[in-house]
Backbone as CSV, one residue per row, in Angstrom:
resi,resn,N_x,N_y,N_z,CA_x,CA_y,CA_z,C_x,C_y,C_z
1,UNK,0.921,-1.199,0.023,-0.031,0.007,-0.112,0.917,1.238,-0.027
2,UNK,0.624,2.193,-0.881,1.343,3.366,-1.053,0.552,4.544,-0.152
3,UNK,1.177,5.216,0.777,0.639,6.286,1.510,0.927,7.473,0.862
4,UNK,-0.151,8.378,0.889,-0.146,9.761,0.318,0.408,10.720,1.382
5,UNK,1.447,11.325,1.229,2.122,12.285,2.147,2.025,13.792,1.596
6,UNK,1.247,14.596,2.425,1.190,16.115,2.042,2.337,16.858,2.692
7,UNK,3.154,17.374,1.851,4.193,18.465,2.541,3.756,19.830,2.110
8,UNK,3.419,20.544,3.176,2.954,22.108,3.009,4.132,22.955,3.491
9,UNK,4.727,23.816,2.782,5.744,24.650,3.079,5.887,25.772,2.219
10,UNK,6.091,26.928,2.663,6.319,28.051,1.454,7.824,28.181,1.118
11,UNK,8.532,27.292,1.669,9.967,27.216,1.157,10.189,25.954,0.348
12,UNK,10.297,26.318,-1.164,10.327,25.083,-2.007,11.705,24.153,-1.686
13,UNK,12.762,24.754,-1.076,13.938,23.927,-0.739,13.487,22.891,0.072
14,UNK,12.570,23.362,1.137,12.316,22.308,2.238,11.350,21.186,1.579
15,UNK,10.525,21.446,0.780,9.666,20.556,0.129,10.552,19.506,-0.682
16,UNK,11.465,20.046,-1.524,12.266,19.402,-2.280,13.214,18.484,-1.495
17,UNK,13.659,18.975,-0.522,14.655,18.099,0.401,13.615,16.955,0.982
18,UNK,12.613,17.125,1.684,11.733,16.225,2.186,11.350,15.190,1.052
19,UNK,11.006,15.499,-0.146,10.447,14.742,-1.139,11.592,13.747,-1.551
20,UNK,12.808,14.252,-1.517,14.023,13.483,-2.000,14.178,12.371,-1.113
21,UNK,13.841,12.626,0.244,14.099,11.417,1.167,12.767,10.547,1.465
22,UNK,11.712,10.922,1.009,10.329,10.499,1.249,9.783,9.643,0.076
23,UNK,10.200,10.036,-1.182,9.511,9.599,-2.191,9.779,8.203,-2.688
24,UNK,10.951,7.603,-2.118,11.037,6.147,-2.247,10.052,5.386,-1.742
25,UNK,9.439,5.800,-0.522,8.401,4.869,0.119,7.067,5.488,0.019
26,UNK,6.815,6.654,-0.298,5.522,7.462,-0.422,5.157,8.115,-1.553
27,UNK,4.103,8.425,-1.790,3.618,9.460,-2.840,3.589,10.644,-2.177
28,UNK,4.245,11.770,-2.683,4.345,13.148,-2.300,3.420,14.034,-3.010
29,UNK,2.665,14.733,-2.083,1.801,15.842,-2.703,2.196,17.211,-2.110
30,UNK,2.566,18.273,-2.897,3.027,19.332,-2.539,1.930,20.537,-2.150
31,UNK,2.205,21.394,-1.397,1.360,22.603,-1.349,2.332,23.704,-0.895
32,UNK,2.145,24.920,-1.296,2.991,25.902,-0.863,2.471,26.962,-0.037
33,UNK,1.191,26.787,0.361,0.549,27.667,1.489,-0.597,26.976,2.095
34,UNK,-0.972,27.569,3.154,-2.066,26.875,3.825,-3.606,26.747,3.145
35,UNK,-3.796,27.642,2.265,-5.084,27.507,1.611,-5.169,26.435,0.637
36,UNK,-3.875,26.237,-0.127,-3.704,25.171,-1.086,-3.710,23.903,-0.239
37,UNK,-3.010,23.758,0.809,-2.973,22.509,1.557,-4.364,22.096,2.115
38,UNK,-5.312,23.102,2.528,-6.424,22.735,2.953,-7.512,22.191,1.802
39,UNK,-7.246,22.720,0.669,-7.984,22.285,-0.532,-7.510,20.746,-0.945
40,UNK,-6.307,20.487,-0.796,-5.847,19.152,-1.242,-6.471,18.246,-0.035
41,UNK,-6.519,18.614,1.211,-6.897,17.713,2.220,-8.290,17.414,2.028
42,UNK,-9.127,18.275,1.538,-10.604,18.167,1.256,-10.831,17.296,-0.023
43,UNK,-9.960,17.460,-0.822,-10.234,16.781,-2.146,-9.377,15.497,-2.557
44,UNK,-8.440,15.233,-1.820,-7.703,13.932,-2.020,-7.460,13.177,-0.763
45,UNK,-7.093,11.848,-0.838,-6.794,11.117,0.388,-5.460,11.384,0.889
46,UNK,-5.345,11.797,2.006,-3.974,12.176,2.604,-3.897,11.332,3.719
47,UNK,-2.706,10.487,3.910,-2.514,9.633,4.975,-1.746,10.339,6.238
48,UNK,-1.123,11.225,5.835,-0.174,12.035,6.896,0.177,13.379,6.113
49,UNK,0.211,14.495,6.996,0.553,15.777,6.551,1.664,16.276,7.443
50,UNK,2.697,16.921,6.549,3.857,17.698,7.272,3.697,19.232,6.907
51,UNK,3.429,19.829,7.884,2.938,21.280,7.812,3.920,22.213,8.440
52,UNK,4.285,23.169,7.601,5.034,24.234,8.326,4.032,25.192,9.060
53,UNK,4.411,25.939,10.153,3.679,26.666,10.755,3.661,28.117,10.169
54,UNK,4.567,28.628,9.668,4.553,29.947,9.254,4.443,29.776,7.568
55,UNK,3.144,30.006,7.202,2.799,29.830,5.687,1.903,31.135,5.503
56,UNK,1.976,31.449,4.241,1.068,32.748,3.822,-0.456,32.156,3.618
57,UNK,-1.239,32.996,3.650,-2.743,32.653,3.322,-3.481,32.202,4.540
58,UNK,-2.855,31.045,4.880,-3.479,30.406,6.145,-2.188,29.572,6.901
59,UNK,-1.929,30.260,8.201,-0.738,29.502,8.663,-1.097,28.071,9.259
60,UNK,-0.138,27.351,9.552,-0.215,26.064,10.023,-1.102,25.818,11.300
61,UNK,-1.074,26.867,12.198,-1.951,26.561,13.393,-3.420,26.733,12.976
62,UNK,-3.825,27.753,12.020,-5.206,27.912,11.594,-5.599,26.774,10.643
63,UNK,-4.585,26.056,9.903,-4.836,25.122,8.985,-5.214,23.895,9.833
64,UNK,-4.282,23.510,10.880,-4.651,22.216,11.592,-6.170,22.430,12.351
65,UNK,-6.497,23.554,12.658,-7.783,23.833,13.401,-8.932,23.345,12.305
66,UNK,-8.718,23.893,11.112,-9.579,23.400,9.955,-9.556,21.883,9.728
67,UNK,-8.482,21.348,9.664,-8.307,19.950,9.385,-9.019,19.199,10.445
68,UNK,-8.845,19.499,11.689,-9.320,18.735,12.720,-10.714,18.892,12.917
69,UNK,-11.441,19.802,12.151,-12.917,19.766,12.051,-13.485,18.608,11.435
70,UNK,-12.804,18.024,10.383,-13.334,16.966,9.752,-12.342,15.616,9.543
71,UNK,-11.155,15.944,9.852,-10.141,14.788,9.527,-9.287,14.381,10.827
72,UNK,-8.811,13.213,10.840,-8.000,12.848,11.966,-6.797,12.331,11.412
73,UNK,-6.268,12.627,10.198,-4.989,12.176,9.812,-3.712,12.656,10.519
74,UNK,-2.755,11.789,10.838,-1.616,12.378,11.486,-1.002,13.469,10.929
75,UNK,-0.558,14.515,11.905,0.145,15.789,11.405,1.499,15.826,11.988
76,UNK,2.206,16.331,11.253,3.812,16.747,11.865,3.929,18.097,11.670
77,UNK,4.100,18.911,12.633,4.455,20.365,12.342,5.871,20.571,12.163
78,UNK,6.400,21.349,11.437,7.700,21.935,11.127,7.653,23.460,11.547
79,UNK,8.685,23.789,12.253,8.692,25.185,12.727,10.072,25.626,13.078
80,UNK,10.350,26.921,12.903,11.765,27.474,13.368,11.448,27.891,14.745
81,UNK,10.371,27.760,15.331,10.004,28.248,16.635,10.312,27.009,17.574
82,UNK,11.269,27.174,18.516,11.668,25.937,19.359,11.258,26.116,20.652
83,UNK,10.579,27.300,21.072,10.071,27.364,22.545,9.017,26.400,22.977
84,UNK,9.079,25.955,24.162,8.232,24.870,24.729,6.723,25.353,24.425
85,UNK,6.535,26.662,24.788,5.015,27.170,24.601,4.580,26.849,23.067
86,UNK,5.467,27.164,22.058,5.324,26.938,20.739,4.897,25.463,20.425
87,UNK,5.640,24.582,20.981,5.606,23.210,20.785,4.095,22.704,21.478
88,UNK,3.826,23.185,22.738,2.786,22.961,23.415,1.457,23.379,22.806
89,UNK,1.472,24.581,22.131,0.299,24.938,21.479,0.159,24.162,20.122
90,UNK,1.204,23.845,19.520,0.939,22.938,18.330,0.204,21.531,18.788
91,UNK,0.679,20.988,19.738,0.129,19.636,20.325,-1.233,19.919,20.784
92,UNK,-1.525,21.047,21.290,-2.986,21.247,21.969,-3.838,21.413,20.844
93,UNK,-3.551,21.827,19.722,-4.336,21.983,18.544,-4.510,20.699,17.713
94,UNK,-3.765,19.737,18.145,-3.900,18.472,17.515,-2.898,17.775,16.779
95,UNK,-1.747,18.468,16.720,-0.523,17.898,16.057,-0.108,16.461,16.692
96,UNK,0.405,15.634,16.108,0.993,14.394,16.549,2.373,14.361,16.874
97,UNK,3.009,15.311,16.173,4.516,15.581,16.524,5.011,17.044,15.971
98,UNK,5.879,17.584,16.608,6.542,18.670,16.336,7.940,18.919,16.144
99,UNK,8.557,19.270,15.002,9.952,19.167,14.685,10.448,20.624,14.459
100,UNK,11.541,20.961,15.094,12.072,22.308,14.782,13.096,22.259,13.721
101,UNK,12.987,23.534,13.008,14.068,23.652,11.886,15.341,24.406,12.576
102,UNK,16.306,23.911,12.031,16.921,23.004,10.962,16.642,21.575,11.617
103,UNK,16.607,20.602,10.564,16.084,19.369,11.131,16.970,18.190,10.201
104,UNK,17.176,17.075,10.794,17.811,16.049,10.109,16.654,15.204,9.252
105,UNK,16.747,15.401,7.758,15.767,14.585,7.125,15.486,13.077,7.462
106,UNK,16.673,12.351,7.887,16.454,11.080,8.301,15.533,10.928,9.362
107,UNK,15.592,11.965,10.258,14.747,11.976,11.451,13.288,12.169,11.022
108,UNK,13.036,13.024,10.066,11.612,13.108,9.556,11.089,11.891,9.132
109,UNK,11.977,11.127,8.156,11.693,9.827,7.635,11.196,8.767,8.710
110,UNK,12.204,8.789,9.793,11.766,7.793,10.861,10.554,8.158,11.681
111,UNK,10.095,9.441,11.701,8.996,9.918,12.509,7.669,9.657,11.637
112,UNK,7.858,9.844,10.303,6.744,9.602,9.418,6.480,7.935,9.517
113,UNK,7.473,7.146,9.384,7.302,5.758,9.367,6.617,5.417,10.766
114,UNK,7.135,5.995,12.031,6.584,5.516,13.246,5.142,5.958,13.360
115,UNK,4.770,7.173,12.886,3.402,7.560,12.986,2.555,6.759,12.070
116,UNK,2.865,6.317,10.841,2.054,5.538,9.896,1.893,4.122,10.552
117,UNK,3.050,3.615,11.002,2.992,2.207,11.663,2.130,2.359,12.795
118,UNK,1.941,3.422,13.729,1.198,3.432,14.872,-0.270,3.420,14.416
119,UNK,-0.668,4.271,13.394,-1.983,4.552,12.818,-2.373,3.107,12.168
120,UNK,-1.639,2.518,11.461,-1.902,1.263,10.809,-2.300,0.176,11.754
121,UNK,-1.340,0.155,12.691,-1.620,-0.974,13.757,-2.815,-0.589,14.562
122,UNK,-3.075,0.550,14.873,-4.304,1.058,15.711,-5.587,0.635,14.821
123,UNK,-5.669,0.908,13.516,-6.723,0.808,12.721,-6.892,-0.802,12.478
124,UNK,-5.780,-1.549,12.269,-5.886,-2.942,12.153,-6.402,-3.617,13.502
125,UNK,-5.978,-3.212,14.686,-6.496,-3.621,15.801,-7.939,-3.440,16.042
126,UNK,-8.341,-2.298,15.670,-9.797,-2.051,15.874,-10.783,-2.945,14.937
127,UNK,-10.044,-3.167,13.701,-10.852,-3.998,12.764,-11.002,-5.479,13.230
128,UNK,-9.929,-5.842,13.796,-9.787,-7.252,14.368,-10.706,-7.520,15.741
129,UNK,-11.040,-6.394,16.234,-11.696,-6.590,17.767,-13.031,-7.299,17.612
130,UNK,-13.189,-8.383,18.432,-14.368,-9.299,18.545,-14.988,-8.915,19.790
131,UNK,-14.223,-8.929,20.826,-14.793,-8.789,22.094,-14.298,-7.453,22.902
132,UNK,-14.930,-7.195,23.927,-14.305,-5.964,24.580,-14.151,-4.898,23.802
133,UNK,-15.074,-4.525,22.845,-14.990,-3.304,22.087,-15.412,-2.029,22.658
134,UNK,-16.161,-2.333,23.872,-16.412,-1.048,24.659,-15.715,-1.082,26.074
135,UNK,-15.454,-0.131,26.656,-14.779,-0.191,27.859,-15.563,0.829,28.752
136,UNK,-16.070,0.404,29.918,-16.873,1.371,30.824,-15.988,1.688,31.878
137,UNK,-15.847,2.797,32.416,-15.328,3.020,33.691,-16.079,4.434,34.269
138,UNK,-16.881,3.949,35.164,-17.830,5.056,35.783,-18.834,5.348,34.621
139,UNK,-18.845,6.647,34.457,-19.720,7.272,33.395,-19.045,7.442,32.124
140,UNK,-17.805,7.083,32.021,-16.931,7.140,30.823,-17.068,5.888,30.094
141,UNK,-17.383,6.123,28.672,-17.375,4.786,27.924,-16.614,5.185,26.644
142,UNK,-15.587,4.041,26.313,-14.674,4.137,25.267,-15.248,3.109,24.227
143,UNK,-15.546,3.461,23.000,-16.012,2.599,22.070,-14.814,2.314,20.983
144,UNK,-14.218,1.176,20.878,-13.198,1.057,20.043,-13.597,0.777,18.502
145,UNK,-14.810,0.299,18.408,-15.245,0.080,17.100,-15.527,1.273,16.306
146,UNK,-16.072,2.212,17.150,-16.373,3.606,16.373,-15.258,4.804,16.735
147,UNK,-14.246,4.352,17.549,-13.323,5.294,17.855,-13.898,6.422,18.670
148,UNK,-14.861,6.303,19.554,-15.380,7.426,20.168,-15.631,7.250,21.622
149,UNK,-15.798,8.369,22.273,-15.637,8.344,23.723,-16.846,9.174,24.234
150,UNK,-17.529,8.673,25.199,-18.793,9.220,25.760,-18.649,9.436,27.251
151,UNK,-19.158,10.698,27.699,-19.209,10.778,29.179,-20.708,11.027,29.633
152,UNK,-21.217,10.206,30.336,-22.594,10.429,30.686,-23.447,10.387,29.321
153,UNK,-23.150,9.474,28.354,-24.043,9.512,27.048,-23.729,10.433,26.034
154,UNK,-22.994,11.522,26.528,-22.546,12.522,25.616,-21.192,12.458,24.935
155,UNK,-21.015,12.521,23.523,-19.769,12.194,22.966,-18.808,13.259,23.303
156,UNK,-17.547,12.918,23.553,-16.436,13.766,23.729,-15.398,13.655,22.462
157,UNK,-15.198,14.805,22.025,-14.336,14.726,20.850,-12.771,14.774,21.198
158,UNK,-12.155,13.652,20.822,-10.678,13.515,21.185,-9.898,13.402,19.888
159,UNK,-8.508,13.722,20.066,-7.619,13.534,18.903,-7.373,12.178,18.923
160,UNK,-6.718,11.655,17.866,-6.381,10.241,17.644,-5.354,9.882,18.949
161,UNK,-4.452,10.721,19.200,-3.367,10.593,20.224,-4.094,10.422,21.515
162,UNK,-4.940,11.450,21.765,-5.722,11.436,23.140,-6.436,10.088,23.197
163,UNK,-7.091,9.715,22.121,-8.000,8.481,22.216,-7.114,7.166,22.530
164,UNK,-5.779,7.188,22.024,-4.937,6.115,22.321,-4.474,6.085,23.802
165,UNK,-4.297,7.244,24.202,-3.779,7.254,25.720,-4.881,6.811,26.550
166,UNK,-6.145,7.318,26.203,-7.264,6.929,27.168,-7.670,5.555,26.952
167,UNK,-7.442,4.951,25.798,-7.717,3.558,25.599,-6.805,2.715,26.370
168,UNK,-5.293,3.070,26.494,-4.455,2.479,27.201,-4.839,2.511,28.608
169,UNK,-5.115,3.573,29.147,-5.415,3.662,30.659,-6.724,3.087,30.894
170,UNK,-7.734,3.155,30.255,-9.005,2.532,30.577,-9.047,1.069,30.370
171,UNK,-8.292,0.473,29.707,-7.985,-0.905,29.658,-7.446,-1.543,30.796
172,UNK,-6.788,-0.648,31.620,-6.149,-1.240,32.731,-6.418,-0.220,33.978
173,UNK,-7.756,0.009,34.486,-8.144,1.008,35.461,-7.452,0.498,36.656
174,UNK,-6.771,1.589,37.363,-6.098,1.483,38.674,-4.650,1.224,38.411
175,UNK,-4.078,0.788,37.291,-2.758,0.527,36.996,-2.012,1.950,36.574
176,UNK,-0.955,2.158,37.199,-0.145,3.421,36.993,0.814,3.117,35.664
177,UNK,0.708,4.095,34.784,1.604,3.958,33.671,2.680,5.133,33.623
178,UNK,3.926,4.743,33.690,4.930,5.869,33.504,4.803,6.619,32.154
179,UNK,5.450,7.841,32.060,5.559,8.444,30.830,6.075,7.580,29.637
180,UNK,7.202,6.937,30.260,7.916,6.065,29.137,7.151,4.852,28.579
181,UNK,6.218,4.335,29.466,5.334,3.309,28.970,4.221,3.859,28.201
182,UNK,3.856,4.883,28.414,2.821,5.617,27.586,3.439,5.853,26.145
183,UNK,4.614,6.433,26.090,5.304,6.568,24.958,5.349,5.348,24.087
184,UNK,5.904,4.153,24.838,6.045,2.974,24.246,4.823,2.240,23.490
185,UNK,3.669,2.397,24.357,2.469,1.866,23.989,1.675,2.701,23.082
186,UNK,1.843,3.854,23.068,1.049,4.840,22.056,1.808,5.194,20.930
187,UNK,2.964,5.620,21.030,3.807,5.970,19.991,4.638,4.870,19.314
188,UNK,4.626,3.559,19.863,5.301,2.715,19.213,6.819,2.512,19.781
189,UNK,7.710,2.109,18.777,9.052,2.035,19.352,9.878,3.365,19.177
190,UNK,9.395,4.303,18.559,10.210,5.538,18.376,9.866,6.681,19.481
191,UNK,10.955,7.043,20.166,10.746,7.826,21.195,10.823,9.430,20.630
192,UNK,9.601,10.026,20.434,9.448,11.126,19.470,9.187,12.433,20.310
193,UNK,8.984,12.151,21.737,8.405,13.277,22.470,9.207,13.655,23.523
194,UNK,9.065,14.849,24.194,9.693,15.164,25.565,8.551,15.016,26.606
195,UNK,8.919,14.957,27.771,8.126,14.655,28.838,6.894,15.748,28.811
196,UNK,7.137,17.018,28.624,5.973,17.905,28.772,5.026,17.725,27.651
197,UNK,5.141,17.017,26.484,4.143,16.622,25.663,3.094,15.832,26.181
198,UNK,3.517,14.794,26.926,2.601,13.889,27.645,1.624,14.619,28.536
199,UNK,2.327,15.658,29.240,1.606,16.430,30.311,0.554,17.254,29.567
200,UNK,0.845,17.699,28.343,0.012,18.593,27.642,-1.280,17.604,27.238
201,UNK,-1.094,16.441,26.618,-2.219,15.552,26.362,-2.941,15.068,27.387
202,UNK,-2.382,14.812,28.619,-3.142,14.570,29.791,-3.972,15.718,30.334
203,UNK,-3.344,16.831,30.176,-4.121,18.107,30.462,-5.371,18.339,29.577
204,UNK,-5.188,18.029,28.302,-6.238,18.162,27.352,-7.449,17.078,27.677
205,UNK,-6.853,15.939,27.980,-7.889,14.937,28.127,-8.650,15.142,29.600
206,UNK,-7.996,15.814,30.600,-8.854,16.150,31.689,-9.871,17.155,31.442
207,UNK,-9.383,18.245,30.569,-10.322,19.238,30.208,-11.528,18.623,29.456
208,UNK,-11.442,17.567,28.859,-12.548,16.980,28.013,-13.319,15.977,28.910
209,UNK,-12.859,15.184,29.738,-13.535,14.060,30.388,-13.895,14.381,31.727
210,UNK,-13.264,15.402,32.385,-13.484,15.834,33.883,-14.584,16.822,33.870
211,UNK,-15.376,16.789,35.047,-16.323,17.916,35.266,-15.515,19.031,35.771
212,UNK,-14.469,18.776,36.543,-13.492,19.722,37.073,-12.131,19.153,36.873
213,UNK,-11.369,19.841,35.921,-10.184,19.307,35.604,-9.202,19.529,36.700
214,UNK,-9.404,20.549,37.658,-8.538,20.621,38.760,-8.715,19.778,39.904
215,UNK,-9.800,18.924,39.930,-10.103,17.762,40.743,-10.635,16.825,40.177
216,UNK,-9.843,15.985,39.373,-10.076,14.998,38.499,-10.638,13.718,39.316
217,UNK,-11.680,12.973,38.827,-12.113,11.861,39.446,-11.655,10.519,38.572
218,UNK,-11.337,10.875,37.391,-10.943,9.690,36.569,-9.544,9.654,36.370
219,UNK,-8.821,10.634,35.670,-7.463,10.586,35.321,-6.566,11.309,36.534
220,UNK,-5.918,10.264,37.042,-5.246,10.864,38.261,-3.776,10.949,37.924
221,UNK,-3.023,11.723,38.524,-1.465,11.869,38.496,-1.013,11.087,39.646
222,UNK,-0.149,10.245,39.620,0.594,9.614,40.722,2.078,10.268,40.770
223,UNK,2.229,11.241,41.740,3.437,11.971,41.781,4.621,11.230,41.739
224,UNK,5.667,11.586,40.797,6.807,10.961,40.714,6.698,9.452,40.058
225,UNK,5.683,9.094,39.539,5.398,7.761,38.948,4.787,7.956,37.427
226,UNK,3.530,8.391,37.262,2.929,8.567,36.070,1.423,8.804,36.215
227,UNK,0.664,8.158,35.493,-0.904,8.381,35.378,-1.640,7.091,35.469
228,UNK,-2.829,7.125,35.843,-3.684,6.024,35.906,-5.180,6.557,35.701
229,UNK,-6.068,5.570,35.179,-7.582,5.862,35.264,-7.978,5.245,36.541
230,UNK,-8.917,5.828,37.254,-9.446,5.419,38.563,-10.854,5.164,38.462
231,UNK,-11.496,4.248,39.046,-12.966,4.070,38.992,-13.389,4.819,40.087
232,UNK,-14.407,5.876,39.743,-14.834,6.841,40.789,-15.563,6.012,41.888
233,UNK,-15.631,6.507,43.009,-16.173,5.946,44.108,-17.638,6.482,44.136
234,UNK,-18.485,5.748,44.480,-20.122,6.082,44.412,-20.337,6.530,46.005
235,UNK,-20.864,7.827,46.130,-21.221,8.269,47.397,-22.511,7.586,47.827
């Protein structure tokens, strides 16, 4: 199977460099601004997108907001901005990875393969699921068949990464997972993130599944160890 990779960057040299390294394994589709990239996502099958943040017409941050309204494809951000708050913002908006310029093209290739491997494994696992396709913890329900999460019957919109983390934790209520174990289970064998990225995803999950994110009843932090899903006690 040949995957379609969208590379959107206003620097032609960046696109040509990435295409040189990726075209052996993937079909490369180019865009030179955010508006062109959004049109491609709407009209073609894109399996993964590599997006520059600073693009004319529509920057990468606005673009991913538009993409996430209708699509769940993996997204890697490229940016000359290397500050933690820039990375955190990109992840909060739904990016799966964030790579700063200048970069090693071989690292991009490795991360693209890792993301597609994770997505392919995730989808294949769902298609093979015969039993336990739903997990209930308190009023929280995760449906693996539909890749949806509900709280008290109301659907909660999650990114693919948030869904994977929640699936892992809900599968083993009460079990503490370290950050490294979450990396290993959710992102596969490629260590792509810094510790604060997991914290961002956990924070986003709390905002979505908890009635009060500052006093969580489901998603607990075990100081110095990691995170777990806890079954709420009934009063």
